[in-house]
C-alpha distance (Angstrom), angle and dihedral (degrees) to the residues before:
residue distance angle dihedral
X1 . . .
X2 3.78 . .
X3 3.77 115.0 .
X4 3.77 123.2 -132.4
X5 3.78 107.2 -83.0
X6 3.78 95.7 49.0
X7 3.79 118.0 99.5
X8 3.78 115.8 -103.5
X9 3.84 91.9 174.4
X10 3.80 122.9 36.9
X11 3.80 122.6 176.7
X12 3.80 114.3 -170.3
X13 3.82 121.6 -166.0
X14 3.79 93.6 -41.2
X15 3.78 121.0 -174.6
X16 3.80 124.5 -177.9
X17 3.79 122.3 -167.5
X18 3.79 125.4 -179.1
X19 3.79 109.4 -158.0
X20 3.79 138.7 -177.3
X21 3.80 128.3 176.4
X22 3.80 91.3 -86.3
X23 3.79 105.7 23.9
X24 3.78 139.1 48.3
X25 3.81 121.2 -166.8
X26 3.79 120.5 -170.0
X27 3.80 106.4 -150.2
X28 3.81 95.1 172.7
X29 3.79 123.3 20.7
X30 3.81 109.7 -174.0
X31 3.79 112.9 -23.8
X32 3.80 125.4 174.6
X33 3.80 126.8 170.3
X34 3.77 142.3 145.0
X35 3.80 126.7 -145.6
X36 3.79 120.2 -165.0
X37 3.77 128.2 -132.9
X38 3.81 107.9 -86.2
X39 3.80 95.0 11.4
X40 3.82 120.4 140.2
X41 3.81 109.2 -144.9
X42 3.80 133.5 176.6
X43 3.80 125.3 -156.3
X44 3.81 116.0 -154.5
X45 3.76 136.0 -179.3
X46 3.80 143.3 118.5
X47 3.80 122.9 -75.0
X48 3.78 109.7 -69.9
X49 3.81 93.8 25.2
X50 3.81 92.2 118.4
X51 3.80 99.6 -111.2
X52 3.83 96.7 124.7
X53 3.81 90.6 43.7
X54 3.80 88.6 53.7
X55 3.80 92.0 50.6
X56 3.81 92.4 48.5
X57 3.80 90.6 51.3
X58 3.81 92.3 48.9
X59 3.80 88.6 48.4
X60 3.85 90.3 52.5
X61 3.81 90.8 -121.3
X62 3.80 87.4 124.0
X63 3.79 136.3 17.3
X64 3.81 126.6 -121.4
X65 3.78 120.3 -114.1
X66 3.79 88.5 -137.3
X67 3.80 136.0 0.6
X68 3.79 133.1 38.3
X69 3.80 138.6 -87.8
X70 3.79 121.6 -157.1
X71 3.83 124.8 -162.4
X72 3.81 112.4 -167.6
X73 3.78 87.9 -18.7
X74 3.81 94.8 -51.7
X75 3.80 115.9 126.9
X76 3.80 101.4 -132.8
X77 3.80 92.1 -166.9
X78 3.79 88.5 70.1
X79 3.81 94.5 55.9
X80 3.81 128.5 94.3
X81 3.81 123.6 -130.7
X82 3.82 94.4 -91.2
X83 3.79 91.9 50.6
X84 3.80 90.9 48.3
X85 3.81 90.3 51.3
X86 3.80 88.8 52.8
X87 3.81 90.7 50.3
X88 3.82 90.1 51.7
X89 3.80 92.6 49.3
X90 3.78 95.3 47.2
X91 3.79 105.1 33.4
X92 3.81 111.3 24.0
X93 3.78 135.4 64.1
X94 3.82 112.2 -166.5
X95 3.80 127.0 -154.2
X96 3.80 106.1 -167.0
X97 3.80 127.5 -166.0
X98 3.82 88.4 -133.8
X99 3.86 92.6 53.2
X100 3.86 93.8 -139.2
X101 3.81 92.8 -147.2
X102 3.81 119.4 168.2
X103 3.83 104.4 -111.3
X104 3.82 97.8 -148.3
X105 3.82 94.6 49.9
X106 3.78 123.0 81.1
X107 3.81 123.5 -123.3
X108 3.79 96.7 -90.6
X109 3.81 91.8 45.6
X110 3.81 91.2 50.5
X111 3.79 91.3 51.3
X112 3.81 94.0 47.3
X113 3.81 94.7 45.3
X114 3.84 93.5 99.2
X115 3.81 88.6 52.3
X116 3.78 91.4 54.0
X117 3.80 92.5 47.7
X118 3.81 89.4 55.2
X119 3.84 93.7 38.4
X120 3.81 89.9 -117.3
X121 3.82 97.8 123.6
X122 3.80 92.8 127.6
X123 3.83 121.6 152.9
X124 3.81 89.4 -106.3
X125 3.80 92.9 53.0
X126 3.80 92.3 44.8
X127 3.79 88.5 54.9
X128 3.80 89.5 51.3
X129 3.80 89.1 54.0
X130 3.79 90.3 53.7
X131 3.82 91.4 46.6
X132 3.81 91.3 52.6
X133 3.80 91.1 51.6
X134 3.79 91.4 48.3
X135 3.82 91.5 49.3
X136 3.82 91.2 58.0
X137 3.81 95.2 43.9
X138 3.82 100.4 -98.6
X139 3.80 99.1 116.7
X140 3.82 94.7 121.8
X141 3.79 97.1 49.1
X142 3.82 105.1 66.2
X143 3.82 94.2 115.7
X144 3.81 98.2 38.6
X145 3.80 123.3 107.9
X146 3.83 121.2 -129.0
X147 3.82 92.7 -105.0
X148 3.81 88.4 60.9
X149 3.80 91.9 58.1
X150 3.78 133.5 80.6
X151 3.79 120.1 -117.9
X152 3.78 90.9 -101.3
X153 3.80 91.8 50.9
X154 3.80 91.4 49.9
X155 3.79 88.8 51.7
X156 3.80 90.3 53.7
X157 3.81 90.9 51.2
X158 3.80 89.4 51.4
X159 3.81 90.0 51.6
X160 3.81 92.7 50.7
X161 3.82 89.8 48.4
X162 3.82 90.7 52.7
X163 3.81 91.6 52.7
X164 3.81 102.4 39.1
X165 3.80 96.9 83.7
X166 3.82 90.7 50.5
X167 3.82 92.6 -127.9
X168 3.82 117.2 -171.0
X169 3.82 90.8 -124.7
X170 3.81 129.3 46.9
X171 3.83 118.9 -168.5
X172 3.80 117.8 -170.3
X173 3.81 128.6 -173.9
X174 3.82 105.6 -158.2
X175 3.84 90.2 -32.1
X176 3.82 93.9 -175.9
X177 3.81 97.8 34.4
X178 3.82 95.3 111.4
X179 3.79 98.1 37.2
X180 3.78 132.9 99.3
X181 3.80 117.5 -117.6
X182 3.82 96.7 -97.7
X183 3.81 94.3 48.1
X184 3.80 91.9 43.6
X185 3.79 89.5 55.4
X186 3.82 90.7 50.8
X187 3.81 91.4 50.2
X188 3.80 92.9 48.5
X189 3.80 90.6 49.4
X190 3.81 88.2 51.2
X191 3.81 92.4 50.9
X192 3.80 90.6 47.1
X193 3.81 91.6 50.0
X194 3.79 92.4 48.5
X195 3.79 90.8 49.3
X196 3.80 92.6 51.2
X197 3.80 101.8 37.4
X198 3.81 99.1 39.5
X199 3.82 97.1 30.4
X200 3.81 86.6 -122.5
X201 3.79 120.0 170.1
X202 3.81 108.9 -127.6
X203 3.81 123.4 -167.4
X204 3.79 119.1 179.4
X205 3.80 128.8 -176.2
X206 3.79 114.3 -149.6
X207 3.79 147.0 156.8
X208 3.80 90.2 -149.3
X209 3.83 114.2 96.2
X210 3.82 90.4 -167.2
X211 3.82 89.6 71.1
X212 3.78 90.0 65.5
X213 3.80 88.7 73.9
X214 3.80 91.8 74.7
X215 3.81 96.9 42.5
X216 3.79 127.6 82.8
X217 3.79 95.3 -135.0
X218 3.79 137.4 14.6
X219 3.79 124.3 -151.6
X220 3.81 115.1 -159.1
X221 3.81 117.5 -154.9
X222 3.79 132.0 -166.2
X223 3.80 131.2 171.4
X224 3.80 93.9 -7.3
X225 3.79 95.2 -51.1
X226 3.78 136.9 96.5
X227 3.80 103.9 -107.5
X228 3.81 98.6 -174.6
X229 3.80 144.9 -32.1
X230 3.79 130.8 -131.5
X231 3.81 128.6 -164.4
X232 3.82 121.4 -144.6
X233 3.78 135.2 -163.3
X234 3.82 115.2 -119.6
């Protein structure tokens, strides 16, 4: 296992261009960064700054036009689609703005879905899923379907699902964007605990500068470039 201090995410001179027959849009120009094992990092910037594009590339949901991205030393640009899917299942927990819950599964089934995909749905892991839901105030919703939940509740289910498999990397796109202040604080405490106790690398994309207070480092983006970085004490 890599110790804290070694890079679990390395982005090297990455450029991303979205092109049509008549238009070319440069989402990322020349981005390089390194994120250590167990580090909790926030990426901030206005809409169109490239922060979500960067997260999607790190998460192997898209491929860079130029440059390379390494996850635990593996060059993801050299992998085929099946290998990338395996990397996502084994290494990355995603927290999406759009939740992406399965409508016909109940809350507990949605959270434990990654366990079933990896054949890890053991009694111990199922109990961890329940504990995660309880920790973020969802103890009375195990049997409910997504359409019976508010947007904030669905977001909490998505967060528990991202954490249940104990992946080494957590990627969150506005993970507290649909939550009230009290619940957002509980979720951020959970992410901080997971980062510290499991040495999990956490990267969150946000518009909210207040979230930087709980992260170790903030990366500020503008016009497809990293503008500056700031370190914080936790």
